[in-house]
N, CA, C and O atoms as CSV, one atom per row, in Angstrom:
chain,resi,resn,atom,element,x,y,z
A,1,MET,N,N,6.582,18.177,-0.369
A,1,MET,CA,C,7.074,16.571,-0.351
A,1,MET,C,C,8.386,16.141,-1.151
A,1,MET,O,O,8.809,16.702,-2.162
A,2,SER,N,N,8.818,15.301,-0.659
A,2,SER,CA,C,10.162,15.202,-1.385
A,2,SER,C,C,10.272,14.106,-2.988
A,2,SER,O,O,9.642,13.049,-2.934
A,3,LYS,N,N,10.793,14.313,-3.864
A,3,LYS,CA,C,11.024,13.464,-5.024
A,3,LYS,C,C,10.493,12.142,-4.605
A,3,LYS,O,O,9.523,11.478,-4.971
A,4,PHE,N,N,11.504,11.950,-3.652
A,4,PHE,CA,C,11.695,10.094,-3.506
A,4,PHE,C,C,10.414,9.789,-3.068
A,4,PHE,O,O,9.901,8.749,-3.481
A,5,TYR,N,N,9.498,10.873,-1.919
A,5,TYR,CA,C,8.344,10.443,-0.874
A,5,TYR,C,C,7.653,10.029,-2.663
A,5,TYR,O,O,7.266,8.929,-3.057
A,6,GLU,N,N,7.695,11.176,-3.337
A,6,GLU,CA,C,6.566,11.147,-4.830
A,6,GLU,C,C,6.219,10.230,-4.873
A,6,GLU,O,O,5.145,9.845,-4.410
A,7,SER,N,N,7.337,9.345,-5.667
A,7,SER,CA,C,7.548,8.954,-6.559
A,7,SER,C,C,7.493,7.473,-5.273
A,7,SER,O,O,6.878,6.583,-5.861
A,8,ILE,N,N,7.727,7.175,-4.439
A,8,ILE,CA,C,6.786,6.313,-2.802
A,8,ILE,C,C,5.223,5.559,-3.579
A,8,ILE,O,O,4.615,4.602,-4.059
A,9,LEU,N,N,5.317,7.203,-3.104
A,9,LEU,CA,C,3.317,6.621,-3.713
A,9,LEU,C,C,2.846,6.795,-4.775
A,9,LEU,O,O,1.724,6.339,-4.557
A,10,MET,N,N,2.826,7.226,-6.157
A,10,MET,CA,C,3.107,6.814,-7.282
A,10,MET,C,C,3.907,5.340,-7.371
A,10,MET,O,O,3.234,4.543,-8.023
A,11,GLN,N,N,4.552,5.051,-7.122
A,11,GLN,CA,C,4.868,2.739,-6.921
A,11,GLN,C,C,3.436,2.329,-6.624
A,11,GLN,O,O,2.744,1.687,-7.414
A,12,ALA,N,N,2.930,2.867,-5.082
A,12,ALA,CA,C,1.978,2.293,-4.380
A,12,ALA,C,C,0.901,2.380,-5.237
A,12,ALA,O,O,0.440,1.268,-5.496
A,13,LEU,N,N,0.236,3.464,-5.865
A,13,LEU,CA,C,-0.577,3.083,-6.591
A,13,LEU,C,C,-1.388,2.889,-7.593
A,13,LEU,O,O,-2.562,2.998,-7.946
A,14,VAL,N,N,0.275,2.368,-8.126
A,14,VAL,CA,C,0.843,1.883,-9.382
A,14,VAL,C,C,0.484,0.241,-9.481
A,14,VAL,O,O,0.237,-0.414,-10.494
A,15,LEU,N,N,0.520,-0.035,-8.593
A,15,LEU,CA,C,1.158,-1.517,-7.713
A,15,LEU,C,C,-1.041,-2.137,-7.717
A,15,LEU,O,O,-1.587,-2.997,-8.408
A,16,VAL,N,N,-1.591,-1.282,-6.729
A,16,VAL,CA,C,-2.349,-1.099,-6.606
A,16,VAL,C,C,-3.986,-0.870,-7.356
A,16,VAL,O,O,-5.021,-1.211,-6.783
A,17,ASP,N,N,-3.945,-0.299,-8.583
A,17,ASP,CA,C,-4.886,-0.336,-9.691
A,17,ASP,C,C,-4.942,-0.918,-10.120
A,17,ASP,O,O,-5.602,-0.461,-11.054
A,18,ASN,N,N,-4.640,-2.519,-10.479
A,18,ASN,CA,C,-6.064,-3.058,-11.411
A,18,ASN,C,C,-6.639,-3.873,-9.926
A,18,ASN,O,O,-7.824,-4.202,-9.873
A,19,LYS,N,N,-6.047,-4.054,-9.184
A,19,LYS,CA,C,-7.098,-4.489,-7.658
A,19,LYS,C,C,-7.786,-3.249,-7.574
A,19,LYS,O,O,-8.840,-3.361,-6.947
A,20,ILE,N,N,-7.704,-2.851,-7.720
A,20,ILE,CA,C,-8.824,-1.319,-7.872
A,20,ILE,C,C,-9.889,-1.403,-8.596
A,20,ILE,O,O,-10.947,-1.038,-8.083
A,21,LYS,N,N,-9.881,-1.922,-10.017
A,21,LYS,CA,C,-10.705,-1.315,-11.227
A,21,LYS,C,C,-11.135,-2.927,-11.153
A,21,LYS,O,O,-12.186,-3.249,-11.709
A,22,LYS,N,N,-10.389,-3.880,-10.516
A,22,LYS,CA,C,-11.078,-4.936,-10.707
A,22,LYS,C,C,-11.915,-4.718,-9.190
A,22,LYS,O,O,-11.849,-3.514,-8.942
A,23,SER,N,N,-12.472,-5.247,-8.385
A,23,SER,CA,C,-12.592,-4.989,-7.406
A,23,SER,C,C,-13.625,-3.845,-7.469
A,23,SER,O,O,-14.605,-4.053,-6.753
A,24,SER,N,N,-13.639,-2.551,-8.235
A,24,SER,CA,C,-14.364,-1.879,-8.303
A,24,SER,C,C,-15.796,-1.982,-10.052
A,24,SER,O,O,-16.309,-1.035,-10.649
A,25,ARG,N,N,-15.925,-3.146,-10.247
A,25,ARG,CA,C,-16.203,-3.201,-10.965
A,25,ARG,C,C,-17.670,-4.650,-11.023
A,25,ARG,O,O,-18.180,-5.316,-11.924
A,26,ASN,N,N,-17.875,-4.532,-9.279
A,26,ASN,CA,C,-18.586,-4.719,-8.454
A,26,ASN,C,C,-19.939,-3.446,-8.136
A,26,ASN,O,O,-21.070,-3.410,-7.653
A,27,THR,N,N,-18.832,-2.426,-8.833
A,27,THR,CA,C,-20.185,-1.038,-7.972
A,27,THR,C,C,-20.807,-0.906,-9.031
A,27,THR,O,O,-20.490,-1.773,-9.846
A,28,ASP,N,N,-21.779,0.007,-9.490
A,28,ASP,CA,C,-23.024,1.051,-10.195
A,28,ASP,C,C,-21.422,1.681,-10.378
A,28,ASP,O,O,-20.354,1.709,-9.766
A,29,LEU,N,N,-22.195,2.286,-11.996
A,29,LEU,CA,C,-21.247,1.982,-13.497
A,29,LEU,C,C,-20.874,3.734,-13.282
A,29,LEU,O,O,-19.783,4.203,-13.607
A,30,ASN,N,N,-21.812,4.421,-12.780
A,30,ASN,CA,C,-22.075,5.541,-12.384
A,30,ASN,C,C,-21.065,6.116,-10.524
A,30,ASN,O,O,-20.859,7.250,-10.093
A,31,ASN,N,N,-20.763,5.004,-10.031
A,31,ASN,CA,C,-19.636,5.406,-9.114
A,31,ASN,C,C,-18.829,5.290,-8.828
A,31,ASN,O,O,-18.201,5.768,-7.883
A,32,ARG,N,N,-18.486,4.251,-9.968
A,32,ARG,CA,C,-17.224,3.573,-9.564
A,32,ARG,C,C,-15.857,4.390,-9.800
A,32,ARG,O,O,-14.757,4.153,-9.302
A,33,GLU,N,N,-16.208,5.381,-10.661
A,33,GLU,CA,C,-15.119,6.823,-11.047
A,33,GLU,C,C,-14.738,7.117,-9.557
A,33,GLU,O,O,-13.559,7.196,-9.214
A,34,ASP,N,N,-15.707,7.263,-8.746
A,34,ASP,CA,C,-15.986,8.304,-7.824
A,34,ASP,C,C,-15.399,7.146,-6.525
A,34,ASP,O,O,-14.580,7.497,-5.676
A,35,LEU,N,N,-15.862,6.069,-6.576
A,35,LEU,CA,C,-15.195,5.030,-5.187
A,35,LEU,C,C,-13.705,4.057,-6.151
A,35,LEU,O,O,-13.227,3.121,-5.509
A,36,GLU,N,N,-13.420,4.183,-6.810
A,36,GLU,CA,C,-11.147,4.251,-7.536
A,36,GLU,C,C,-10.750,5.376,-6.572
A,36,GLU,O,O,-10.056,5.058,-5.607
A,37,GLN,N,N,-11.142,6.762,-6.740
A,37,GLN,CA,C,-10.922,8.088,-6.449
A,37,GLN,C,C,-10.729,8.175,-4.892
A,37,GLN,O,O,-9.816,8.909,-4.514
A,38,GLU,N,N,-11.271,7.698,-4.199
A,38,GLU,CA,C,-11.852,7.420,-2.748
A,38,GLU,C,C,-10.443,6.525,-2.212
A,38,GLU,O,O,-9.542,6.813,-1.425
A,39,ILE,N,N,-10.703,5.428,-2.963
A,39,ILE,CA,C,-10.031,4.401,-2.443
A,39,ILE,C,C,-8.413,4.599,-2.436
A,39,ILE,O,O,-7.611,4.430,-1.517
A,40,LYS,N,N,-8.280,4.879,-3.337
A,40,LYS,CA,C,-6.506,5.714,-4.528
A,40,LYS,C,C,-5.975,7.015,-3.228
A,40,LYS,O,O,-4.837,7.122,-2.770
A,41,LEU,N,N,-7.279,7.942,-2.845
A,41,LEU,CA,C,-7.256,8.683,-1.583
A,41,LEU,C,C,-6.710,8.175,-0.232
A,41,LEU,O,O,-6.016,8.858,0.520
A,42,LYS,N,N,-7.209,6.540,0.060
A,42,LYS,CA,C,-7.229,6.394,1.265
A,42,LYS,C,C,-5.569,5.384,0.840
A,42,LYS,O,O,-5.906,4.951,-0.262
A,43,VAL,N,N,-5.143,5.221,0.910
A,43,VAL,CA,C,-3.716,4.605,0.091
A,43,VAL,C,C,-2.887,6.004,0.255
A,43,VAL,O,O,-1.727,6.094,0.655
A,44,VAL,N,N,-3.715,7.041,-0.131
A,44,VAL,CA,C,-2.374,8.006,-0.086
A,44,VAL,C,C,-1.847,8.511,1.208
A,44,VAL,O,O,-0.671,8.657,1.540
A,45,GLU,N,N,-3.313,8.832,2.111
A,45,GLU,CA,C,-3.026,8.843,3.432
A,45,GLU,C,C,-2.518,7.827,4.315
A,45,GLU,O,O,-1.983,8.015,5.408
A,46,ALA,N,N,-2.812,6.351,3.532
A,46,ALA,CA,C,-2.500,5.752,5.170
A,46,ALA,C,C,-0.761,5.760,4.399
A,46,ALA,O,O,0.160,5.775,5.216
A,47,ILE,N,N,-0.614,5.757,3.812
A,47,ILE,CA,C,1.041,5.892,3.317
A,47,ILE,C,C,1.760,7.056,4.024
A,47,ILE,O,O,2.882,7.045,4.531
A,48,ILE,N,N,0.748,8.203,3.938
A,48,ILE,CA,C,1.822,9.489,4.436
A,48,ILE,C,C,1.586,10.056,5.967
A,48,ILE,O,O,2.054,11.142,6.308
A,49,ASN,N,N,0.540,8.921,7.182
A,49,ASN,CA,C,-0.454,8.975,8.024
A,49,ASN,C,C,1.078,8.016,9.068
A,49,ASN,O,O,1.219,8.284,10.261
A,50,GLY,N,N,1.904,7.118,8.456
A,50,GLY,CA,C,2.455,5.603,8.536
A,50,GLY,C,C,1.641,4.511,8.703
A,50,GLY,O,O,2.436,3.618,8.998
A,51,LYS,N,N,0.698,4.110,8.695
A,51,LYS,CA,C,-0.470,3.463,8.587
A,51,LYS,C,C,0.422,2.230,7.767
A,51,LYS,O,O,0.234,1.087,8.184
A,52,ILE,N,N,1.490,2.435,6.493
A,52,ILE,CA,C,2.184,1.513,5.978
A,52,ILE,C,C,2.980,2.126,5.951
A,52,ILE,O,O,3.053,3.336,5.738
A,53,GLU,N,N,4.248,0.862,6.319
A,53,GLU,CA,C,5.579,0.709,6.469
A,53,GLU,C,C,6.195,-0.359,5.465
A,53,GLU,O,O,5.478,-1.252,5.012
A,54,SER,N,N,7.642,-0.242,5.100
A,54,SER,CA,C,7.552,-0.343,4.144
A,54,SER,C,C,8.263,-1.697,4.462
A,54,SER,O,O,8.915,-1.594,5.501
A,55,PRO,N,N,8.323,-2.646,4.022
A,55,PRO,CA,C,8.393,-4.413,4.815
A,55,PRO,C,C,9.520,-4.885,4.926
A,55,PRO,O,O,10.504,-4.159,4.779
A,56,LEU,N,N,9.606,-5.879,5.141
A,56,LEU,CA,C,11.423,-5.814,5.735
A,56,LEU,C,C,12.403,-6.781,4.473
A,56,LEU,O,O,12.128,-7.406,3.449
A,57,THR,N,N,13.520,-6.492,5.175
A,57,THR,CA,C,14.718,-7.168,4.145
A,57,THR,C,C,14.965,-7.811,4.956
A,57,THR,O,O,15.105,-7.875,6.177
A,58,PHE,N,N,15.050,-8.832,3.214
A,58,PHE,CA,C,15.449,-10.331,4.266
A,58,PHE,C,C,16.174,-10.936,5.197
A,58,PHE,O,O,16.049,-12.054,5.696
A,59,THR,N,N,17.039,-9.986,5.405
A,59,THR,CA,C,18.233,-9.753,6.087
A,59,THR,C,C,17.753,-9.057,7.101
A,59,THR,O,O,18.480,-9.071,8.094
A,60,GLU,N,N,16.158,-8.073,7.241
A,60,GLU,CA,C,15.764,-7.674,8.492
A,60,GLU,C,C,14.907,-8.974,9.294
A,60,GLU,O,O,14.762,-9.164,10.502
A,61,TYR,N,N,14.383,-9.818,8.052
A,61,TYR,CA,C,13.403,-11.086,8.653
A,61,TYR,C,C,13.536,-12.102,9.249
A,61,TYR,O,O,12.837,-12.743,10.034
A,62,LYS,N,N,14.696,-12.233,8.730
A,62,LYS,CA,C,15.561,-13.545,9.127
A,62,LYS,C,C,15.850,-13.486,10.381
A,62,LYS,O,O,15.520,-14.378,11.162
A,63,GLU,N,N,16.833,-11.892,10.906
A,63,GLU,CA,C,17.009,-11.782,11.975
A,63,GLU,C,C,16.251,-12.064,13.035
A,63,GLU,O,O,16.464,-12.790,14.007
A,64,ASN,N,N,14.833,-11.034,12.560
A,64,ASN,CA,C,13.727,-11.121,13.693
A,64,ASN,C,C,13.305,-12.961,13.875
A,64,ASN,O,O,13.142,-13.445,14.995
A,65,TYR,N,N,13.252,-13.318,13.328
A,65,TYR,CA,C,12.885,-15.065,13.298
A,65,TYR,C,C,14.032,-15.213,13.848
A,65,TYR,O,O,13.896,-14.467,14.817
A,66,ASP,N,N,15.072,-15.643,13.929
A,66,ASP,CA,C,16.276,-15.761,14.708
A,66,ASP,C,C,16.087,-15.773,16.510
A,66,ASP,O,O,16.315,-16.717,17.266
A,67,LYS,N,N,15.617,-14.444,16.843
A,67,LYS,CA,C,15.836,-13.988,17.607
A,67,LYS,C,C,14.129,-14.299,17.720
A,67,LYS,O,O,14.614,-15.021,18.592
A,68,ARG,N,N,12.835,-14.458,17.720
A,68,ARG,CA,C,12.107,-15.260,17.815
A,68,ARG,C,C,12.475,-16.624,18.917
A,68,ARG,O,O,12.353,-16.913,20.108
A,69,LYS,N,N,13.191,-17.421,17.168
A,69,LYS,CA,C,13.789,-18.647,17.468
A,69,LYS,C,C,14.242,-18.550,18.760
A,69,LYS,O,O,13.311,-18.703,19.550
A,70,THR,N,N,15.222,-18.370,19.252
A,70,THR,CA,C,16.182,-18.296,20.773
A,70,THR,C,C,15.550,-18.118,21.212
A,70,THR,O,O,15.415,-19.064,21.988
A,71,ALA,N,N,14.442,-17.064,21.464
A,71,ALA,CA,C,13.170,-17.033,22.819
A,71,ALA,C,C,12.395,-17.704,23.409
A,71,ALA,O,O,11.783,-17.588,24.471
A,72,SER,N,N,12.495,-18.845,22.200
A,72,SER,CA,C,11.468,-20.158,22.846
A,72,SER,C,C,11.839,-21.342,23.218
A,72,SER,O,O,11.008,-22.144,23.646
């Protein structure tokens, strides 16, 4: 795996870490760490399998918007 790809994975995990910790507070203390690890694993799998794509740039978004607008 390239350094760039590893960097993307790490950034994704950092971005969702606080949300995972906050959401896992509703889970029994004994299962909390396991749940957090499982969710992080699912995030990594989703990125690797291409289920999560990088967001559009503003220019790409505007071009798509303009195409839809003229098609209507």
